[in-house]
C-alpha positions as CSV (number, residue, x, y, z in Angstrom):
1,M,0.0,0.0,0.1
2,A,3.0,2.3,1.0
3,D,4.4,1.8,-2.6
4,S,0.8,2.7,-4.2
5,R,0.7,5.9,-2.2
6,K,4.3,6.9,-3.0
7,L,3.3,6.0,-7.0
8,F,0.0,8.0,-6.9
9,E,1.6,10.9,-5.2
10,A,4.4,11.2,-7.9
11,L,2.0,10.8,-10.5
12,I,-0.1,13.4,-9.2
13,H,2.4,15.9,-8.3
14,E,3.8,15.4,-12.2
15,N,0.2,16.2,-13.5
16,A,-1.5,18.4,-11.2
17,H,-0.9,21.5,-13.0
18,S,-2.2,20.3,-16.6
19,L,-5.0,18.9,-14.7
20,R,-5.9,22.1,-13.1
21,I,-5.3,23.5,-16.5
22,F,-7.5,21.1,-18.1
23,L,-10.8,21.7,-15.5
24,H,-10.2,25.3,-15.7
25,S,-10.7,25.3,-19.4
26,L,-14.0,23.3,-18.8
27,V,-15.5,25.3,-15.8
28,H,-14.7,29.0,-15.0
29,D,-15.7,29.1,-11.2
30,P,-12.1,28.7,-9.4
31,S,-13.9,27.6,-6.1
32,L,-15.8,24.8,-8.3
33,V,-12.6,23.9,-10.4
34,D,-11.0,23.3,-6.7
35,D,-14.2,20.9,-5.8
36,L,-13.7,19.1,-9.1
37,F,-10.1,18.6,-8.8
38,Q,-10.3,17.1,-5.2
39,E,-12.9,14.9,-6.5
40,T,-10.9,13.8,-9.3
41,M,-8.1,12.9,-6.9
42,V,-10.5,10.8,-4.8
43,I,-11.7,8.9,-7.7
44,A,-8.4,8.3,-9.0
45,W,-7.2,6.9,-5.8
46,R,-10.0,4.8,-5.6
47,T,-9.6,3.5,-8.9
48,L,-5.7,3.2,-9.2
49,D,-5.7,-0.6,-9.4
50,R,-7.5,0.0,-12.8
51,F,-4.7,2.5,-14.4
52,D,-2.8,0.5,-17.2
53,Q,0.8,1.7,-16.5
54,E,1.3,1.3,-20.3
55,R,-0.6,4.3,-20.8
56,S,-0.5,8.0,-19.7
57,F,-1.3,8.8,-16.3
58,G,-2.0,12.2,-17.3
59,R,-4.8,11.3,-19.9
60,W,-6.1,8.4,-17.5
61,V,-6.8,11.2,-14.7
62,R,-8.3,13.7,-17.3
63,G,-10.4,11.5,-18.3
64,I,-11.5,11.0,-14.9
65,A,-11.9,14.8,-14.7
66,R,-14.2,14.7,-17.7
67,N,-16.4,12.4,-16.1
68,V,-16.5,14.1,-13.1
69,V,-17.2,17.6,-15.0
70,L,-20.1,16.0,-16.9
71,T,-21.6,14.1,-14.2
72,H,-21.7,17.9,-12.4
73,R,-23.2,19.1,-15.4
74,R,-26.0,16.6,-15.7
75,R,-26.5,17.8,-11.5
76,D,-26.5,21.7,-12.0
77,A,-25.8,23.1,-15.6
78,R,-26.2,26.5,-14.1
79,Q,-22.6,26.6,-12.3
80,L,-20.6,25.1,-15.3
81,V,-19.6,26.2,-18.5
82,V,-18.1,23.3,-20.5
83,A,-16.3,23.9,-24.1
84,R,-17.4,21.9,-27.1
85,E,-16.4,18.3,-27.2
86,D,-14.0,18.7,-29.9
87,L,-12.5,21.6,-27.9
88,V,-12.1,19.4,-25.0
89,D,-10.4,16.5,-27.0
90,L,-7.9,19.4,-28.4
91,I,-7.3,20.6,-24.6
92,D,-6.6,17.1,-23.5
93,D,-4.5,16.5,-26.7
94,H,-2.3,19.6,-25.8
95,C,-2.2,18.5,-22.0
96,E,-1.0,15.2,-23.1
97,S,1.7,16.8,-25.4
98,I,3.3,19.3,-22.9
99,Q,3.5,16.3,-20.4
100,R,5.4,14.2,-22.9
101,M,7.6,17.2,-23.0
102,S,8.3,17.7,-19.6
103,N,8.9,14.3,-18.7
104,D,11.6,14.1,-21.8
105,F,13.0,17.0,-19.9
106,L,12.6,15.1,-16.6
107,D,14.4,12.0,-18.3
108,D,17.3,14.1,-19.2
109,R,17.8,15.9,-16.1
110,L,17.8,12.2,-14.3
111,D,20.1,11.0,-16.5
112,R,22.4,14.1,-16.1
113,L,22.3,13.4,-12.2
114,R,22.9,10.2,-12.3
115,R,26.2,10.9,-14.5
116,C,26.9,13.5,-11.9
117,I,26.7,10.8,-9.2
118,D,29.3,8.7,-11.2
119,S,31.5,11.2,-11.6
120,L,31.6,12.0,-8.0
121,P,34.7,11.4,-5.9
122,T,34.3,7.8,-4.5
123,T,34.0,9.0,-0.5
124,Y,31.1,11.6,-1.8
125,R,29.7,8.9,-4.2
126,E,29.3,6.2,-1.4
127,A,27.9,8.7,1.3
128,I,25.2,10.1,-1.4
129,R,24.2,6.8,-2.3
130,L,23.7,5.3,1.1
131,R,22.0,8.1,2.4
132,Y,19.8,8.9,-0.8
133,Q,19.4,5.4,-2.6
134,R,19.8,3.2,0.6
135,E,17.7,5.9,2.9
136,L,20.3,5.1,5.7
137,K,20.3,8.1,8.0
138,G,22.5,9.1,11.2
139,Q,24.7,6.5,13.1
140,R,23.5,3.8,10.7
141,L,24.9,5.6,8.0
142,A,28.3,6.4,10.0
143,T,28.5,3.0,10.6
144,Q,28.1,1.5,7.2
145,L,30.7,4.1,6.0
146,Q,33.3,3.5,9.1
147,T,33.6,7.0,9.9
148,S,32.1,9.4,12.6
149,W,29.2,10.8,11.9
150,D,30.6,14.6,11.5
151,N,32.7,13.2,8.7
152,V,29.9,11.9,7.0
153,K,27.8,15.5,7.5
154,K,30.8,16.7,5.7
155,R,31.0,14.1,3.1
156,L,27.1,14.9,2.2
157,Q,27.5,18.8,2.3
158,R,30.6,18.6,0.1
159,G,28.7,16.0,-2.5
160,R,25.7,17.8,-2.6
161,K,27.5,21.1,-3.4
162,I,29.3,19.2,-6.1
163,L,26.3,17.6,-7.7
164,F,24.6,21.3,-7.9
165,E,27.3,22.5,-9.5
166,C,27.9,19.8,-11.9
167,M,24.0,19.7,-12.3
168,E,24.5,23.5,-13.4
169,G,27.3,22.8,-15.5
170,K,29.7,24.6,-13.5
171,W,31.8,21.4,-12.1
172,S,34.4,19.7,-14.2
173,A,34.3,15.9,-13.4
174,P,37.7,14.6,-12.9
175,R,39.4,13.0,-16.1
176,G,37.9,9.8,-17.3
177,A,34.6,10.6,-15.6
178,E,31.6,11.5,-18.2
179,V,29.0,14.5,-17.3
């Protein structure tokens, strides 16, 4: 259940902005948009087991939102201003193309981060990997690295600084390391 929750949170975080834009394009009342967004999130969480991971999560959750809007329109048409169906499809397609572009950007950044981590000096690389990949903290991390906790904090601080500089293109990796 914890993995499903983390997956759901990550997917929602990635798609929340485009979902809100989608809802705003269908409904002009901001407070109603908030209500519809929340209702969409509840339905998406309850039906997450039906999501096909081979397909786009953004398109799936916008489909849920579309159905939520249509249900509300049937109940109280006075509150909603809904665009023509062909326009809704066009907006959904546009949201999908934007999402794909941002995923490509994210993939590029993740690849660069991996290369930057690989190019770190060994002491910093091991501290970073144990802390953030294996999620070790405090004395357990110090024990694993066979050093003091103060030394670990310094390694993490220096390693994060180098990673930041590497991601910004301001750090040159040692010879033989590709970034």
